[in-house]
TINU-755391 format. One line per 2 residues: their letters; for each residue x, y, z of C-alpha. Coordinates in steps of 0.5 Angstrom, whole numbers, plus 2048, in hexadecimal, padded with zeros to 3 digits. Example, Ala and Ser with C-alpha at 12.3 -4.5 7.8 and 13.67 -1.06 7.14 Angstrom:
! residues 2
AS	819 7F7 810  81B 7FE 80E
***
This chain:
! residues 436
XX	7E5 831 7E3  7EB 835 7E6
XX	7EC 83C 7E5  7F1 841 7E7
XX	7F0 847 7EC  7F6 84B 7ED
XX	7FB 846 7EB  7F7 840 7EF
XX	7F4 83A 7EC  7ED 83A 7EF
XX	7E8 834 7EE  7E1 837 7ED
XX	7DE 831 7F0  7E0 835 7F7
XX	7DD 83B 7F5  7D6 839 7F2
XX	7D3 831 7F0  7CC 82F 7EE
XX	7CA 828 7F1  7C4 824 7F1
XX	7C0 822 7F7  7BC 820 7F3
XX	7BB 827 7F1  7C0 82B 7EF
XX	7C3 82F 7F5  7C9 835 7F4
XX	7CE 835 7F9  7D2 83C 7F9
XX	7D8 83F 7FC  7D6 844 802
XX	7DA 849 7FE  7D4 849 7F9
XX	7CE 849 7FE  7CD 851 7FD
XX	7CD 850 7F6  7C8 84A 7F6
XX	7C4 84F 7FB  7C3 854 7F6
XX	7C2 84F 7F0  7BC 84D 7F5
XX	7B9 854 7F6  7BA 856 7EE
XX	7B6 84F 7EC  7B1 852 7F1
XX	7B1 859 7EE  7B1 856 7E7
XX	7AB 851 7E8  7A7 857 7EB
XX	7A9 85C 7E5  7A7 856 7E0
XX	7A0 856 7E4  79E 85D 7E1
XX	7A0 85B 7DA  79A 859 7D6
XX	79C 852 7D4  797 84C 7D2
XX	795 849 7D7  798 842 7D5
XX	79F 846 7D5  79E 84A 7DB
XX	79C 843 7DF  7A3 840 7DC
XX	7A7 846 7DD  7A4 846 7E4
XX	7A6 83F 7E5  7AD 840 7E2
XX	7AF 845 7E7  7AC 841 7ED
XX	7B0 83B 7EB  7B7 840 7EB
XX	7B5 843 7F1  7B4 83C 7F5
XX	7BB 83A 7F2  7BE 840 7F5
XX	7BB 840 7FB  7BD 839 7FC
XX	7C4 83B 7FB  7C9 837 800
XX	7CF 83C 802  7D6 839 804
XX	7DB 83C 807  7E3 839 807
XX	7E7 837 80C  7EF 836 80A
XX	7F4 832 80E  7FA 834 80C
XX	7FF 82E 80D  806 831 811
XX	80B 832 80C  812 82F 80E
XX	816 833 812  81D 832 80D
XX	81E 834 807  81B 82F 801
XX	821 82E 7FC  81E 82A 7F6
XX	825 828 7F4  825 823 7FB
XX	821 81E 7F8  826 81A 7F3
XX	822 814 7F2  81E 80E 7F6
XX	821 809 7FB  81F 801 7FC
XX	822 7FC 801  820 7F5 801
XX	821 7F1 807  825 7EA 807
XX	81F 7E5 805  822 7E0 809
XX	81F 7E4 80F  81A 7E8 80C
XX	814 7E5 80F  817 7E2 815
XX	818 7E8 818  813 7ED 814
XX	818 7F0 811  816 7F6 80B
XX	817 7F8 805  81A 7FF 805
XX	818 805 800  81A 80C 801
XX	81D 813 7FE  824 813 7FD
XX	827 81A 7FE  82E 81E 7FE
XX	82F 81F 805  82D 81B 80B
XX	82B 821 80F  826 823 80A
XX	824 81C 80A  822 81C 811
XX	81F 823 811  81A 821 80B
XX	818 81A 80E  817 81E 815
XX	812 823 811  80F 81D 80E
XX	80D 81A 815  80A 820 817
XX	804 81F 812  803 818 816
XX	802 81C 81D  80A 81B 81E
XX	809 813 81D  80D 80F 81A
XX	808 809 819  803 80C 813
XX	7FE 807 814  7F9 80C 811
XX	7FC 80D 80B  7FD 815 80D
XX	804 815 809  802 813 802
XX	807 810 7FD  805 810 7F6
XX	808 80D 7F0  806 80E 7E9
XX	809 80B 7E3  809 810 7DD
XX	809 80E 7D6  810 80E 7D4
XX	816 80B 7D8  815 80E 7DF
XX	810 80F 7E5  80E 814 7EA
XX	80F 814 7F2  809 818 7F5
XX	80A 81A 7FC  804 81D 800
XX	800 81E 806  7F9 81A 806
XX	7F4 81F 805  7EF 81A 808
XX	7F3 819 80F  7EE 819 815
XX	7F1 81E 819  7EF 823 814
XX	7E8 821 815  7E8 823 81C
XX	7EB 82A 81B  7E6 82B 816
XX	7E0 828 81A  7E3 82C 820
XX	7E3 833 81C  7DC 832 819
XX	7DA 831 820  7DD 837 823
XX	7DA 83C 81E  7D3 838 81C
XX	7CF 83E 81F  7D3 843 81B
XX	7D2 83F 815  7CB 83C 816
XX	7C8 839 810  7CF 839 80C
XX	7D3 833 80A  7DA 832 80B
XX	7DF 831 805  7E5 82E 808
XX	7EB 82F 805  7F3 82D 805
XX	7F9 831 803  7FF 82C 803
XX	806 82B 800  806 825 7FB
XX	80D 822 7F9  80F 81E 7F3
XX	815 81C 7EE  815 818 7E8
XX	81B 813 7E7  81D 80F 7E1
XX	81B 808 7E1  822 806 7DF
XX	827 800 7E0  829 800 7E8
XX	822 803 7E9  81F 7FE 7EE
XX	818 801 7EE  814 7FB 7EA
XX	818 7F7 7EF  815 7FA 7F5
XX	80E 7FA 7F2  80E 7F2 7F1
XX	811 7F1 7F8  80D 7F6 7FC
XX	805 7F5 7FB  801 7FC 7FC
XX	7FE 7FA 802  803 7F7 806
XX	808 7FA 80B  80E 7FD 809
XX	813 802 80B  814 809 808
XX	81B 80C 80A  820 811 808
XX	826 810 804  82C 814 803
XX	832 813 7FF  839 811 801
XX	83E 810 7FC  839 810 7F7
XX	835 80A 7FB  82E 80B 7FE
XX	82F 80A 805  829 809 80A
XX	827 80D 810  824 808 814
XX	822 80D 81A  81D 811 815
XX	819 80A 813  811 80B 812
XX	80D 806 812  808 805 80C
XX	803 800 80A  800 802 803
XX	803 807 7FD  7FF 808 7F7
XX	801 806 7F0  7FE 809 7E9
XX	7FF 80A 7E2  7FF 811 7DF
XX	7F9 80F 7DB  7F6 80D 7E0
XX	7F6 813 7E4  7F0 817 7E5
XX	7EE 81F 7E7  7EC 81C 7EE
XX	7F3 819 7EE  7F8 81E 7F2
XX	7FD 81C 7ED  7FA 81E 7E7
XX	7FC 825 7E8  803 824 7EA
XX	806 821 7E3  80D 81E 7E2
XX	813 822 7E4  818 81F 7DE
XX	816 81C 7D7  819 816 7D5
XX	81B 813 7CE  816 80E 7CD
XX	81B 80B 7C8  820 809 7CE
XX	81E 802 7D0  81C 801 7D7
XX	821 7FC 7DB  81E 7F9 7E1
XX	822 7F6 7E6  822 7EF 7E9
XX	81B 7ED 7ED  81D 7ED 7F4
XX	817 7E8 7F5  81A 7E3 7F1
XX	821 7E4 7F4  81E 7E4 7FB
XX	81B 7DD 7F9  821 7DB 7F6
XX	825 7DC 7FD  81F 7D9 801
XX	820 7D3 7FD  827 7D2 7FD
XX	827 7D4 805  822 7CE 806
XX	825 7C9 801  82C 7CA 805
XX	828 7C8 80B  825 7C2 809
XX	82A 7C0 806  82D 7BE 80D
XX	827 7B9 80E  828 7B2 80E
XX	821 7AF 80D  819 7B0 80D
XX	814 7AD 811  80D 7AC 811
XX	809 7AC 817  802 7AA 818
XX	7FD 7AD 81D  7FB 7A8 822
XX	7F5 7AC 823  7F4 7B0 81D
XX	7ED 7B3 81F  7F2 7B8 823
XX	7F8 7B8 821  7FB 7B8 819
XX	800 7B3 816  807 7B6 816
XX	80D 7B6 811  813 7B7 814
XX	81A 7B9 811  820 7B5 815
XX	826 7B9 817  82C 7B6 81B
XX	82C 7BC 820  827 7C1 823
XX	82A 7C7 820  82A 7C5 819
XX	823 7C3 81A  821 7C9 81D
XX	824 7CE 818  821 7CA 813
XX	81A 7CB 815  81B 7D2 817
XX	81D 7D3 810  817 7CF 80D
XX	812 7D3 812  815 7DA 810
XX	813 7D8 809  80D 7D4 809
XX	806 7D5 80C  800 7D0 80E
XX	7FD 7D4 808  7FD 7D0 802
XX	804 7CC 803  804 7C5 800
XX	809 7BF 7FF  80B 7BB 7FA
XX	80F 7B4 7FB  813 7B1 7F5
XX	817 7AA 7F5  81D 7AA 7F2
XX	823 7A5 7F2  820 7A2 7F9
XX	820 7A9 7FC  81A 7AE 7FD
XX	81A 7B6 7FB  815 7BB 7FD
XX	813 7C1 7FA  810 7C6 7FE
XX	80B 7CB 7FB  807 7D1 7FE
XX	801 7D3 7F9  805 7D1 7F3
XX	809 7D7 7F3  80F 7D4 7F7
XX	812 7CE 7F8  818 7CA 7FA
XX	81B 7C3 7F8  81F 7C0 7FD
XX	825 7BB 7FB  823 7B4 7FC
XX	822 7B1 803  823 7AA 806
XX	81C 7A7 808  818 7A0 80B
XX	815 79D 805  810 79A 80A
XX	80F 7A0 80E  80E 7A4 807
XX	808 79F 804  805 79E 80B
XX	804 7A6 80B  802 7A6 803
XX	7FD 7A1 804  7F9 7A4 80A
XX	7F3 7A9 80A  7F7 7AD 80E
XX	7FC 7AF 809  7F6 7B2 804
XX	7F5 7B7 80A  7F9 7BD 80D
XX	800 7BB 80F  805 7BE 814
XX	80C 7BF 812  811 7C0 817
XX	819 7BF 817  81C 7BA 81D
XX	822 7B7 81F  823 7B0 823
XX	825 7B0 82A  826 7A9 82D
XX	822 7A6 828  81C 7AA 828
XX	81A 7B0 824  81A 7B6 827
XX	816 7BC 823  819 7C3 824
XX	816 7C9 825  819 7D0 823
XX	81A 7D7 827  814 7DA 824
XX	80D 7D8 826  80D 7D0 824
XX	808 7D0 81E  809 7C9 81B
XX	808 7C9 813  802 7C7 811
XX	802 7C4 809  7FB 7C4 806
XX	7FD 7BF 801  802 7B9 801
XX	803 7B6 7FA  807 7B0 7F9
XX	80A 7AE 7F3  80E 7A8 7F1
***
């Protein structure tokens, strides 16, 4: 419960609480310490006064026990004192009109995994100078580091009941270095406040803005492309000729964000006390932009298929010593450059976890469908192959286990397997199927 004192909302739990450990114990703010002592003295005096009354013995005993119980709880009151840490205010004037909308930037999918590129989310401001100043201020919440591994800078999204969503930005009230400051203060005054319990409080700013989810908004596209607990870049944008432009020098590396629906926001959530800043007509239909993850997959497919289209054949190679090395399926190219480029693209999208291949015969040739976790797959064009080489591999016990997929080229009649510019890690297929 919250009450207003001189225009300030105060949570009553910071003044008085009753907890059970296992009997009820009262926690009272030290401002009421004098009042509590006088209540205890009054109870004692009242008990003495009642003892002079001519009451029946049963009532007299009951009253005495009641006063004893009340006095016991009063004596067991735990007094608390408050320590408030005020988060420094920005050294520039806050202009709410500067925050226009949110900005998003998705990297080229052909290079995203290969070069560890991140999705970008940020706030779009009118002016570049204000955008830089605000993000410099945010970095101070993270002790001037632009790598927020401890989630000191909280980003939260609340999907509203109508066609809108609210973005929240605030310093994490549970950030670790605050505990160190509270503990240091407690140690400094532990004799002065002996026997009392410290209340640790924080006063800080909260920034939030509600935006309509209309056509052209990439909010849901960002949620689809960016898992909540995976690295992304939080960056300021500013408007140039009506288009958001990112400020790369002020990027903050983030590792998580929060997502809730308004009906799921409870009183323990900070977002509960800061509602939507605008109301959207619920009759207006939401137009969700295209899913960037689907776009990413489509671009990957085109890039890989384009590379494999230059291959001339598929070769199946059994392992002489199967106990120490797996069999190999090699896609052959005319040049080492074509083979290396194709293999780098495959390795940038597929991993050893959940990759499989299906080979199908058609018109005297062979196609390969390469899949990962049944969520992403590509099918190559028809390639030449040797029937004897293929059938010998299919009939072998080795084809029923894990198989290495690699790319290679011919050199003086020998097959040369390519390495890549990155650490060479062959793609291991967990399952290989053959279909006539």
